[in-house]
Biopython code that builds the backbone (N, CA, C, O; Angstrom):
import numpy as np
from Bio.PDB.StructureBuilder import StructureBuilder

atoms = [
    (1, "MET", "N", (65.815, 36.020, 181.660)),
    (1, "MET", "CA", (66.704, 37.270, 182.074)),
    (1, "MET", "C", (68.014, 36.623, 181.825)),
    (1, "MET", "O", (68.194, 35.467, 182.205)),
    (2, "VAL", "N", (68.913, 37.267, 181.231)),
    (2, "VAL", "CA", (70.058, 36.982, 180.747)),
    (2, "VAL", "C", (70.942, 37.850, 181.414)),
    (2, "VAL", "O", (70.726, 39.061, 181.382)),
    (3, "LEU", "N", (71.955, 37.365, 182.042)),
    (3, "LEU", "CA", (73.036, 38.170, 182.777)),
    (3, "LEU", "C", (74.104, 38.076, 181.661)),
    (3, "LEU", "O", (74.604, 37.081, 181.136)),
    (4, "ASP", "N", (74.356, 39.675, 181.404)),
    (4, "ASP", "CA", (75.550, 39.706, 180.323)),
    (4, "ASP", "C", (76.220, 41.062, 180.923)),
    (4, "ASP", "O", (75.617, 41.847, 181.655)),
    (5, "GLU", "N", (77.379, 41.185, 180.550)),
    (5, "GLU", "CA", (78.168, 42.456, 180.760)),
    (5, "GLU", "C", (77.743, 43.543, 179.927)),
    (5, "GLU", "O", (78.161, 44.659, 180.239)),
    (6, "ARG", "N", (76.834, 43.412, 178.717)),
    (6, "ARG", "CA", (76.375, 44.268, 177.686)),
    (6, "ARG", "C", (75.075, 44.748, 178.432)),
    (6, "ARG", "O", (74.462, 45.680, 177.910)),
    (7, "GLY", "N", (74.622, 44.240, 179.526)),
    (7, "GLY", "CA", (73.358, 44.427, 179.555)),
    (7, "GLY", "C", (72.920, 45.653, 180.484)),
    (7, "GLY", "O", (73.810, 46.444, 180.796)),
    (8, "THR", "N", (71.832, 45.840, 180.875)),
    (8, "THR", "CA", (71.624, 47.102, 181.569)),
    (8, "THR", "C", (71.639, 46.971, 183.095)),
    (8, "THR", "O", (70.893, 46.221, 183.724)),
    (9, "ALA", "N", (72.750, 47.936, 183.729)),
    (9, "ALA", "CA", (73.165, 47.604, 185.349)),
    (9, "ALA", "C", (72.097, 48.393, 185.952)),
    (9, "ALA", "O", (71.973, 49.587, 185.680)),
    (10, "LEU", "N", (71.267, 47.741, 186.814)),
    (10, "LEU", "CA", (70.175, 48.255, 187.817)),
    (10, "LEU", "C", (70.532, 48.610, 189.141)),
    (10, "LEU", "O", (71.452, 48.013, 189.701)),
    (11, "SER", "N", (69.811, 49.652, 189.786)),
    (11, "SER", "CA", (70.101, 49.399, 190.985)),
    (11, "SER", "C", (69.244, 48.524, 191.754)),
    (11, "SER", "O", (68.190, 48.174, 191.221)),
    (12, "SER", "N", (69.558, 48.050, 193.087)),
    (12, "SER", "CA", (68.532, 47.149, 193.879)),
    (12, "SER", "C", (67.349, 47.430, 193.616)),
    (12, "SER", "O", (66.624, 46.590, 193.083)),
    (13, "GLN", "N", (66.869, 48.770, 193.960)),
    (13, "GLN", "CA", (65.578, 49.301, 193.965)),
    (13, "GLN", "C", (64.902, 49.038, 192.401)),
    (13, "GLN", "O", (63.751, 48.611, 192.309)),
    (14, "ALA", "N", (65.506, 49.254, 191.517)),
    (14, "ALA", "CA", (64.907, 49.216, 189.986)),
    (14, "ALA", "C", (64.891, 47.745, 189.671)),
    (14, "ALA", "O", (63.899, 47.350, 189.059)),
    (15, "PHE", "N", (65.823, 46.858, 189.983)),
    (15, "PHE", "CA", (65.774, 45.487, 190.232)),
    (15, "PHE", "C", (64.523, 44.827, 190.670)),
    (15, "PHE", "O", (63.739, 44.206, 189.952)),
    (16, "ALA", "N", (64.440, 45.042, 191.926)),
    (16, "ALA", "CA", (63.126, 44.780, 192.956)),
    (16, "ALA", "C", (61.708, 45.501, 192.094)),
    (16, "ALA", "O", (60.625, 44.919, 192.161)),
    (17, "ALA", "N", (61.834, 46.616, 191.414)),
    (17, "ALA", "CA", (60.762, 47.096, 190.792)),
    (17, "ALA", "C", (60.586, 46.055, 189.944)),
    (17, "ALA", "O", (59.640, 45.290, 190.132)),
    (18, "LYS", "N", (61.554, 45.851, 188.782)),
    (18, "LYS", "CA", (61.364, 44.817, 187.806)),
    (18, "LYS", "C", (60.586, 43.602, 187.952)),
    (18, "LYS", "O", (59.675, 43.232, 187.212)),
    (19, "LEU", "N", (61.129, 42.902, 189.192)),
    (19, "LEU", "CA", (60.714, 41.482, 189.528)),
    (19, "LEU", "C", (59.098, 42.159, 190.100)),
    (19, "LEU", "O", (58.122, 41.590, 189.611)),
    (20, "GLY", "N", (58.846, 43.172, 190.964)),
    (20, "GLY", "CA", (57.583, 43.219, 191.325)),
    (20, "GLY", "C", (56.567, 43.288, 190.411)),
    (20, "GLY", "O", (55.433, 42.837, 190.577)),
    (21, "HIS", "N", (57.002, 43.881, 189.404)),
    (21, "HIS", "CA", (56.147, 44.639, 188.108)),
    (21, "HIS", "C", (55.988, 43.186, 187.555)),
    (21, "HIS", "O", (54.861, 42.701, 187.662)),
    (22, "TRP", "N", (56.899, 42.481, 187.019)),
    (22, "TRP", "CA", (56.273, 41.032, 186.673)),
    (22, "TRP", "C", (55.775, 39.950, 187.507)),
    (22, "TRP", "O", (55.290, 38.945, 186.987)),
    (23, "ARG", "N", (55.878, 40.114, 188.973)),
    (23, "ARG", "CA", (55.114, 39.284, 189.749)),
    (23, "ARG", "C", (53.427, 39.922, 189.923)),
    (23, "ARG", "O", (52.524, 39.169, 190.290)),
    (24, "ASP", "N", (53.217, 41.159, 189.656)),
    (24, "ASP", "CA", (52.193, 41.602, 189.663)),
    (24, "ASP", "C", (51.512, 41.497, 188.154)),
    (24, "ASP", "O", (50.422, 42.038, 187.971)),
    (25, "GLU", "N", (51.993, 40.986, 187.377)),
    (25, "GLU", "CA", (51.594, 41.204, 185.876)),
    (25, "GLU", "C", (50.991, 39.388, 185.763)),
    (25, "GLU", "O", (50.203, 38.956, 184.921)),
    (26, "GLY", "N", (51.552, 38.722, 186.712)),
    (26, "GLY", "CA", (51.140, 37.467, 186.753)),
    (26, "GLY", "C", (52.127, 36.259, 186.189)),
    (26, "GLY", "O", (51.766, 35.088, 186.079)),
    (27, "VAL", "N", (53.488, 36.786, 185.841)),
    (27, "VAL", "CA", (54.727, 35.903, 185.551)),
    (27, "VAL", "C", (55.005, 35.066, 186.235)),
    (27, "VAL", "O", (55.562, 35.283, 187.311)),
    (28, "ARG", "N", (54.652, 33.680, 185.744)),
    (28, "ARG", "CA", (54.724, 32.495, 186.718)),
    (28, "ARG", "C", (56.098, 32.344, 187.045)),
    (28, "ARG", "O", (56.300, 32.115, 188.237)),
    (29, "GLU", "N", (57.221, 32.417, 186.221)),
    (29, "GLU", "CA", (58.618, 32.087, 186.658)),
    (29, "GLU", "C", (59.517, 32.841, 185.697)),
    (29, "GLU", "O", (59.250, 33.326, 184.598)),
    (30, "THR", "N", (60.610, 32.820, 186.363)),
    (30, "THR", "CA", (61.886, 33.966, 185.619)),
    (30, "THR", "C", (63.187, 33.019, 185.672)),
    (30, "THR", "O", (63.524, 32.393, 186.677)),
    (31, "ARG", "N", (63.734, 33.010, 184.686)),
    (31, "ARG", "CA", (64.737, 32.296, 184.665)),
    (31, "ARG", "C", (65.843, 32.993, 184.315)),
    (31, "ARG", "O", (65.712, 33.871, 183.462)),
    (32, "PHE", "N", (67.039, 32.762, 184.852)),
    (32, "PHE", "CA", (68.357, 33.379, 184.847)),
    (32, "PHE", "C", (69.524, 32.700, 184.295)),
    (32, "PHE", "O", (70.119, 31.774, 184.846)),
    (33, "LEU", "N", (69.871, 33.331, 182.937)),
    (33, "LEU", "CA", (70.783, 32.464, 182.069)),
    (33, "LEU", "C", (72.438, 33.367, 182.712)),
    (33, "LEU", "O", (72.513, 34.590, 182.594)),
    (34, "ILE", "N", (73.314, 32.761, 183.189)),
    (34, "ILE", "CA", (74.441, 33.114, 183.284)),
    (34, "ILE", "C", (75.195, 32.860, 182.414)),
    (34, "ILE", "O", (75.308, 31.640, 182.527)),
    (35, "GLY", "N", (75.974, 33.243, 181.383)),
    (35, "GLY", "CA", (76.730, 32.961, 180.233)),
    (35, "GLY", "C", (77.943, 32.835, 180.297)),
    (35, "GLY", "O", (78.516, 32.986, 181.376)),
    (36, "PRO", "N", (78.558, 32.556, 179.258)),
    (36, "PRO", "CA", (80.295, 32.245, 179.212)),
    (36, "PRO", "C", (81.047, 33.677, 179.405)),
    (36, "PRO", "O", (80.509, 34.783, 179.446)),
    (37, "ALA", "N", (82.401, 33.374, 179.512)),
    (37, "ALA", "CA", (82.846, 34.623, 179.301)),
    (37, "ALA", "C", (83.153, 35.630, 178.639)),
    (37, "ALA", "O", (83.771, 36.653, 178.932)),
    (38, "ASP", "N", (82.586, 35.203, 177.544)),
    (38, "ASP", "CA", (82.372, 36.087, 176.108)),
    (38, "ASP", "C", (81.021, 36.567, 175.920)),
    (38, "ASP", "O", (80.648, 37.078, 174.863)),
    (39, "GLY", "N", (80.277, 36.406, 176.945)),
    (39, "GLY", "CA", (78.725, 36.738, 177.086)),
    (39, "GLY", "C", (77.924, 35.846, 176.179)),
    (39, "GLY", "O", (78.316, 34.804, 175.653)),
    (40, "HIS", "N", (76.744, 36.412, 176.075)),
    (40, "HIS", "CA", (75.606, 35.448, 175.563)),
    (40, "HIS", "C", (75.437, 35.943, 174.006)),
    (40, "HIS", "O", (75.609, 37.157, 173.898)),
    (41, "SER", "N", (75.163, 35.323, 172.883)),
    (41, "SER", "CA", (75.062, 35.462, 171.682)),
    (41, "SER", "C", (73.952, 36.807, 171.217)),
    (41, "SER", "O", (72.970, 37.048, 171.919)),
    (42, "ALA", "N", (74.149, 37.328, 170.406)),
    (42, "ALA", "CA", (73.175, 38.671, 170.137)),
    (42, "ALA", "C", (71.739, 37.873, 169.990)),
    (42, "ALA", "O", (70.763, 38.449, 170.472)),
    (43, "GLU", "N", (71.578, 36.880, 169.503)),
    (43, "GLU", "CA", (70.151, 36.459, 169.792)),
    (43, "GLU", "C", (69.494, 36.175, 170.734)),
    (43, "GLU", "O", (68.274, 36.330, 170.778)),
    (44, "THR", "N", (70.388, 35.581, 171.901)),
    (44, "THR", "CA", (69.938, 35.303, 173.014)),
    (44, "THR", "C", (69.427, 36.879, 173.646)),
    (44, "THR", "O", (68.282, 37.218, 173.944)),
    (45, "ARG", "N", (70.527, 37.576, 173.718)),
    (45, "ARG", "CA", (70.277, 38.822, 174.301)),
    (45, "ARG", "C", (69.283, 39.676, 173.868)),
    (45, "ARG", "O", (68.758, 40.465, 174.653)),
    (46, "ALA", "N", (68.902, 39.594, 172.470)),
    (46, "ALA", "CA", (67.823, 40.180, 171.732)),
    (46, "ALA", "C", (66.263, 39.578, 172.263)),
    (46, "ALA", "O", (65.240, 40.262, 172.221)),
    (47, "ALA", "N", (66.321, 38.292, 172.717)),
    (47, "ALA", "CA", (65.088, 37.371, 172.793)),
    (47, "ALA", "C", (64.937, 37.492, 174.610)),
    (47, "ALA", "O", (63.821, 37.221, 175.054)),
    (48, "ALA", "N", (65.698, 37.766, 175.311)),
    (48, "ALA", "CA", (65.442, 38.098, 176.734)),
    (48, "ALA", "C", (64.411, 39.105, 177.081)),
    (48, "ALA", "O", (64.342, 40.129, 176.401)),
    (49, "ASP", "N", (63.762, 38.948, 177.881)),
    (49, "ASP", "CA", (62.895, 40.025, 178.606)),
    (49, "ASP", "C", (63.687, 41.205, 179.172)),
    (49, "ASP", "O", (63.306, 42.375, 179.126)),
    (50, "LEU", "N", (64.814, 40.776, 179.704)),
    (50, "LEU", "CA", (65.679, 41.958, 180.483)),
    (50, "LEU", "C", (67.234, 40.917, 180.171)),
    (50, "LEU", "O", (67.434, 39.716, 180.352)),
    (51, "CYS", "N", (68.185, 42.090, 179.604)),
    (51, "CYS", "CA", (69.556, 41.742, 179.709)),
    (51, "CYS", "C", (70.151, 42.497, 181.068)),
    (51, "CYS", "O", (70.114, 43.723, 181.173)),
    (52, "LEU", "N", (70.587, 41.810, 181.880)),
    (52, "LEU", "CA", (70.878, 42.413, 183.152)),
    (52, "LEU", "C", (72.560, 42.600, 183.256)),
    (52, "LEU", "O", (73.144, 41.517, 183.270)),
    (53, "ALA", "N", (73.129, 43.375, 183.304)),
    (53, "ALA", "CA", (74.811, 43.222, 183.829)),
    (53, "ALA", "C", (74.912, 43.406, 185.374)),
    (53, "ALA", "O", (74.151, 44.083, 186.065)),
    (54, "LEU", "N", (75.985, 42.684, 185.790)),
    (54, "LEU", "CA", (76.302, 42.876, 187.246)),
    (54, "LEU", "C", (77.416, 44.131, 187.627)),
    (54, "LEU", "O", (77.703, 44.543, 188.750)),
    (55, "GLY", "N", (77.976, 44.625, 186.209)),
    (55, "GLY", "CA", (78.974, 45.667, 186.292)),
    (55, "GLY", "C", (79.545, 45.244, 185.156)),
    (55, "GLY", "O", (79.193, 44.208, 184.591)),
    (56, "PRO", "N", (80.589, 46.116, 184.681)),
    (56, "PRO", "CA", (81.346, 45.771, 183.378)),
    (56, "PRO", "C", (82.532, 44.440, 183.542)),
    (56, "PRO", "O", (83.049, 43.890, 182.570)),
    (57, "ALA", "N", (82.718, 44.208, 184.485)),
    (57, "ALA", "CA", (83.608, 43.253, 184.979)),
    (57, "ALA", "C", (83.031, 42.032, 184.487)),
    (57, "ALA", "O", (81.820, 41.927, 184.297)),
    (58, "THR", "N", (84.083, 40.842, 184.213)),
    (58, "THR", "CA", (83.525, 39.465, 184.072)),
    (58, "THR", "C", (83.921, 38.803, 185.135)),
    (58, "THR", "O", (85.120, 38.803, 185.411)),
    (59, "TRP", "N", (82.896, 38.039, 186.023)),
    (59, "TRP", "CA", (82.641, 37.201, 187.114)),
    (59, "TRP", "C", (82.787, 35.855, 186.791)),
    (59, "TRP", "O", (82.358, 35.452, 185.709)),
    (60, "PRO", "N", (83.446, 34.946, 187.742)),
    (60, "PRO", "CA", (83.473, 33.434, 187.642)),
    (60, "PRO", "C", (81.875, 33.258, 187.813)),
    (60, "PRO", "O", (81.071, 34.078, 188.257)),
    (61, "HIS", "N", (81.626, 31.812, 187.282)),
    (61, "HIS", "CA", (80.114, 31.727, 187.511)),
    (61, "HIS", "C", (79.538, 31.456, 189.096)),
    (61, "HIS", "O", (78.408, 31.609, 189.558)),
    (62, "LEU", "N", (80.624, 31.054, 189.634)),
    (62, "LEU", "CA", (79.987, 30.786, 191.040)),
    (62, "LEU", "C", (80.101, 32.221, 191.941)),
    (62, "LEU", "O", (79.469, 32.388, 192.984)),
    (63, "LEU", "N", (80.978, 33.181, 191.380)),
    (63, "LEU", "CA", (80.532, 34.244, 192.083)),
    (63, "LEU", "C", (79.448, 35.033, 191.369)),
    (63, "LEU", "O", (78.869, 35.744, 192.191)),
    (64, "ALA", "N", (79.014, 35.156, 190.277)),
    (64, "ALA", "CA", (78.060, 35.599, 189.735)),
    (64, "ALA", "C", (76.769, 35.088, 190.172)),
    (64, "ALA", "O", (75.759, 35.791, 190.150)),
    (65, "ARG", "N", (76.781, 33.767, 190.607)),
    (65, "ARG", "CA", (75.687, 32.910, 191.383)),
    (65, "ARG", "C", (75.238, 33.721, 192.490)),
    (65, "ARG", "O", (74.147, 34.276, 192.624)),
    (66, "ALA", "N", (76.354, 33.709, 193.358)),
    (66, "ALA", "CA", (76.231, 34.415, 194.497)),
    (66, "ALA", "C", (75.825, 35.715, 194.667)),
    (66, "ALA", "O", (75.447, 36.101, 195.773)),
    (67, "MET", "N", (75.858, 36.496, 193.635)),
    (67, "MET", "CA", (75.694, 37.933, 193.374)),
    (67, "MET", "C", (74.319, 38.013, 193.158)),
    (67, "MET", "O", (73.568, 38.746, 193.801)),
    (68, "LEU", "N", (73.901, 37.078, 192.032)),
    (68, "LEU", "CA", (72.541, 37.162, 191.779)),
    (68, "LEU", "C", (71.540, 36.688, 193.209)),
    (68, "LEU", "O", (70.505, 37.231, 193.594)),
    (69, "ALA", "N", (72.094, 35.767, 193.670)),
    (69, "ALA", "CA", (71.354, 35.293, 194.950)),
    (69, "ALA", "C", (71.101, 36.446, 195.846)),
    (69, "ALA", "O", (69.993, 36.736, 196.295)),
    (70, "GLU", "N", (72.532, 37.270, 196.145)),
    (70, "GLU", "CA", (72.099, 38.272, 197.079)),
    (70, "GLU", "C", (71.307, 39.320, 196.503)),
    (70, "GLU", "O", (70.501, 39.721, 197.343)),
    (71, "GLN", "N", (71.206, 39.960, 195.346)),
    (71, "GLN", "CA", (70.248, 40.716, 194.481)),
    (71, "GLN", "C", (68.496, 40.293, 194.644)),
    (71, "GLN", "O", (67.533, 41.052, 194.742)),
    (72, "LEU", "N", (68.545, 38.860, 194.626)),
    (72, "LEU", "CA", (67.400, 38.498, 194.626)),
    (72, "LEU", "C", (66.634, 38.625, 196.279)),
    (72, "LEU", "O", (65.488, 38.990, 196.541)),
    (73, "TYR", "N", (67.701, 38.193, 197.196)),
    (73, "TYR", "CA", (67.144, 38.269, 198.415)),
    (73, "TYR", "C", (66.864, 39.856, 198.523)),
    (73, "TYR", "O", (65.824, 40.296, 199.014)),
    (74, "ARG", "N", (67.868, 40.647, 198.029)),
    (74, "ARG", "CA", (67.631, 42.109, 198.423)),
    (74, "ARG", "C", (66.431, 42.656, 197.741)),
    (74, "ARG", "O", (65.979, 43.726, 198.149)),
    (75, "ALA", "N", (65.866, 42.046, 196.753)),
    (75, "ALA", "CA", (64.844, 42.411, 195.759)),
    (75, "ALA", "C", (63.544, 42.108, 196.795)),
    (75, "ALA", "O", (62.625, 42.912, 196.948)),
    (76, "TRP", "N", (63.622, 40.978, 197.388)),
    (76, "TRP", "CA", (62.526, 40.360, 198.079)),
    (76, "TRP", "C", (62.429, 41.582, 199.294)),
    (76, "TRP", "O", (61.409, 42.247, 199.476)),
    (77, "SER", "N", (63.419, 41.706, 199.913)),
    (77, "SER", "CA", (63.484, 42.368, 201.173)),
    (77, "SER", "C", (62.576, 43.613, 200.601)),
    (77, "SER", "O", (61.416, 43.772, 200.981)),
    (78, "ILE", "N", (63.035, 44.233, 199.921)),
    (78, "ILE", "CA", (62.495, 45.698, 199.113)),
    (78, "ILE", "C", (61.371, 45.526, 198.854)),
    (78, "ILE", "O", (60.750, 46.557, 199.115)),
    (79, "LEU", "N", (60.605, 44.596, 198.384)),
    (79, "LEU", "CA", (59.352, 44.191, 197.972)),
    (79, "LEU", "C", (58.503, 44.150, 199.200)),
    (79, "LEU", "O", (57.391, 44.671, 199.114)),
    (80, "VAL", "N", (58.832, 43.656, 200.230)),
    (80, "VAL", "CA", (58.001, 43.253, 201.362)),
    (80, "VAL", "C", (58.319, 44.270, 202.201)),
    (80, "VAL", "O", (57.416, 44.228, 203.037)),
    (81, "GLY", "N", (59.268, 45.428, 202.578)),
    (81, "GLY", "CA", (59.445, 46.299, 203.430)),
    (81, "GLY", "C", (60.174, 45.723, 204.564)),
    (81, "GLY", "O", (59.932, 46.021, 205.733)),
    (82, "HIS", "N", (61.218, 44.758, 204.129)),
    (82, "HIS", "CA", (61.853, 44.239, 205.341)),
    (82, "HIS", "C", (63.371, 45.386, 205.287)),
    (82, "HIS", "O", (63.975, 45.924, 204.359)),
    (83, "PRO", "N", (63.529, 45.377, 206.678)),
    (83, "PRO", "CA", (64.658, 46.339, 206.830)),
    (83, "PRO", "C", (66.106, 46.021, 206.507)),
    (83, "PRO", "O", (67.092, 46.678, 206.839)),
    (84, "TYR", "N", (66.067, 45.010, 205.873)),
    (84, "TYR", "CA", (67.633, 44.324, 205.214)),
    (84, "TYR", "C", (68.227, 45.317, 204.377)),
    (84, "TYR", "O", (69.343, 45.821, 204.507)),
    (85, "HIS", "N", (67.287, 45.564, 203.426)),
    (85, "HIS", "CA", (67.744, 46.919, 202.387)),
    (85, "HIS", "C", (67.745, 48.324, 203.040)),
    (85, "HIS", "O", (66.646, 48.682, 203.464)),
    (86, "ARG", "N", (68.485, 48.941, 203.153)),
    (86, "ARG", "CA", (68.589, 50.402, 203.618)),
    (86, "ARG", "C", (67.961, 51.110, 202.404)),
    (86, "ARG", "O", (68.093, 50.857, 201.206)),
    (87, "ASP", "N", (67.162, 52.169, 203.094)),
    (87, "ASP", "CA", (66.633, 53.391, 201.733)),
    (87, "ASP", "C", (67.347, 54.611, 201.905)),
    (87, "ASP", "O", (67.160, 55.550, 201.132)),
]
sb = StructureBuilder()
sb.init_structure("model")
sb.init_model(0)
sb.init_chain("A")
sb.init_seg("    ")
for serial, (resi, resn, name, xyz) in enumerate(atoms, 1):
    if name == "N":
        sb.init_residue(resn, " ", resi, " ")
    sb.init_atom(name, np.array(xyz, "f"), 0.0, 1.0, " ", f" {name:<3s}", serial, name[0])
structure = sb.get_structure()
């Protein structure tokens, strides 16, 4: 998965559904690539299973990592029915 401002912005529910689908299909691992300020190359974006945008703004790497970690936790909570994420 490539994180790039030109990617698709997903809701938390859609992000959880994507991860849940990959899990159910037997995908063993997911790698997250956080790119440089100018984004990933067209080749990298085209080769990715998903090009995800955290929004149209450019974020520092440490903040992007924290935002991704939050979305991963939120996706987990959605998939297991934990009340952390409100419906």
